[in-house]
C-alpha positions as CSV (number, residue, x, y, z in Angstrom):
1,M,121.0,61.2,121.3
2,R,120.9,64.8,122.6
3,T,117.3,65.1,121.3
4,L,116.3,62.0,123.1
5,V,117.9,63.2,126.4
6,I,116.1,66.6,126.0
7,M,112.8,64.8,125.4
8,I,113.1,62.5,128.4
9,L,113.9,65.5,130.6
10,M,110.8,67.3,129.2
11,L,108.8,64.2,129.9
12,L,110.0,64.0,133.5
13,T,109.3,67.6,134.2
14,S,105.9,67.8,132.5
15,Y,102.6,67.6,134.3
16,F,101.0,64.2,134.2
17,G,97.4,65.3,134.2
18,S,94.5,63.6,132.5
19,A,94.1,66.1,129.6
20,Q,95.6,65.1,126.3
21,T,98.4,67.3,125.1
22,Y,99.7,66.9,121.5
23,I,102.7,69.1,120.6
24,G,104.0,69.0,117.0
25,D,102.8,68.9,113.5
26,K,99.1,67.8,113.5
27,E,99.6,65.5,110.5
28,E,102.5,63.8,112.2
29,I,100.6,63.5,115.5
30,N,97.8,61.8,113.5
31,K,100.2,59.3,112.0
32,I,101.4,58.4,115.5
33,L,97.8,58.1,116.7
34,K,97.0,55.9,113.7
35,N,100.0,53.7,114.5
36,L,98.8,53.2,118.1
37,E,95.4,52.2,116.8
38,S,96.9,49.8,114.2
39,F,99.2,48.3,116.9
40,S,96.2,47.4,119.0
41,N,94.5,45.8,116.0
42,Y,97.7,43.8,115.2
43,V,97.8,42.6,118.9
44,M,94.1,41.6,118.8
45,N,94.4,39.8,115.4
46,S,97.7,38.0,116.4
47,E,99.5,39.7,113.4
48,Y,102.9,39.2,114.8
49,D,104.8,40.2,111.7
50,L,103.0,43.5,111.7
51,I,103.7,44.0,115.4
52,G,107.4,43.5,114.6
53,N,107.2,45.9,111.7
54,S,105.9,48.6,114.1
55,Y,109.3,48.7,115.7
56,T,112.7,49.9,114.5
57,K,115.3,47.3,113.7
58,D,117.2,48.3,116.9
59,A,114.1,48.7,119.1
60,K,114.0,47.7,122.7
61,I,111.0,46.8,124.9
62,F,110.8,47.0,128.7
63,P,107.9,44.7,129.8
64,N,106.9,44.7,133.4
65,N,109.1,42.4,135.6
66,T,111.5,41.4,132.8
67,K,114.9,42.3,131.4
68,I,115.2,44.6,128.3
69,I,114.3,42.7,125.1
70,E,116.2,43.9,122.0
71,G,115.6,43.5,118.3
72,K,112.6,42.7,116.1
73,T,113.0,38.9,116.3
74,A,113.0,38.9,120.1
75,I,110.2,41.4,120.3
76,V,108.0,39.3,118.0
77,E,108.8,36.3,120.1
78,Y,107.7,38.2,123.2
79,W,104.4,39.2,121.7
80,T,103.6,35.7,120.3
81,L,100.9,34.1,122.4
82,P,100.7,30.4,123.2
83,E,98.3,28.3,121.2
84,G,94.7,28.8,122.3
85,V,95.4,32.2,123.9
86,R,94.0,35.4,122.4
87,T,94.1,39.1,123.2
88,V,90.4,40.1,122.7
89,H,90.8,43.7,123.8
90,H,93.8,46.1,123.5
91,K,93.6,49.9,123.7
92,I,96.3,52.5,124.0
93,M,95.2,55.9,125.4
94,P,97.9,58.6,125.1
95,D,97.9,61.5,127.5
96,E,100.7,63.3,125.7
97,I,102.5,63.1,122.4
98,Q,105.3,65.4,121.6
99,I,107.4,65.5,118.4
100,V,110.9,67.0,118.2
101,E,112.3,66.7,114.7
102,D,112.5,63.0,113.8
103,T,112.0,61.8,117.3
104,A,108.8,61.8,119.4
105,Y,107.5,60.4,122.6
106,D,104.1,59.6,123.9
107,Y,102.9,58.4,127.3
108,G,99.6,57.4,128.8
109,Y,97.6,54.3,129.7
110,Y,96.6,51.0,128.1
111,E,94.1,48.4,128.8
112,G,93.2,45.0,127.5
113,A,91.8,41.5,128.0
114,T,93.1,38.1,127.3
115,L,91.1,35.0,126.6
116,K,92.9,31.9,127.9
117,A,92.7,28.4,126.3
118,N,90.4,27.3,129.2
119,G,87.9,30.1,128.3
120,K,88.8,32.3,131.3
121,K,89.1,36.0,130.5
122,T,91.6,38.2,132.3
123,T,91.7,42.0,132.1
124,W,94.7,44.2,132.6
125,K,95.7,47.9,132.5
126,G,98.7,50.0,133.0
127,K,100.8,53.0,132.0
128,Y,103.4,53.3,129.2
129,V,106.0,55.5,127.5
130,I,107.0,55.1,123.9
131,V,109.9,56.8,122.1
132,W,109.3,57.0,118.3
133,K,111.8,57.4,115.5
134,K,110.7,58.7,112.1
135,Q,112.1,56.5,109.3
136,A,111.3,57.7,105.8
137,D,107.7,58.9,106.2
138,T,106.8,56.3,108.9
139,W,107.0,56.6,112.7
140,K,108.4,53.4,114.3
141,I,108.6,52.5,117.9
142,Y,112.2,52.6,119.2
143,L,111.7,52.3,123.0
144,D,108.6,50.8,124.5
145,I,108.2,50.6,128.3
146,W,105.1,49.6,130.3
147,N,103.9,48.3,133.6
148,S,100.7,47.5,135.2
149,V,98.6,49.6,137.5
150,K,95.8,48.3,139.9
């Protein structure tokens, strides 16, 4: 918990510029970057079980304008789209990733597009913060917060 508090304080006091900053073991940073790319692919391919497996068992998500959602089952339910709706574009663009022992955070921007059942396409974008926990040799999302920007 102490590590998480330190990381959040570092995040709040760091500069939020547009240059990417990656702090930590390069191999571990690359694992997190790969996980972000895979997550976007899971979302676009409606692979809900793989989305759920991207999170720790005790994960929490903080979607825009909702209460905190806890646990894999509830998280998968949140990400599951209605019949006929597809995410056709999903991209996560980290500005910073920092690793401290077996915990990491990243923040940045995301963008995407959804194709509705009626054929209408909507686009969206926003900012996010993810706190990661390393379990065995795999980085999993523990806290995931995002909200839209205009």
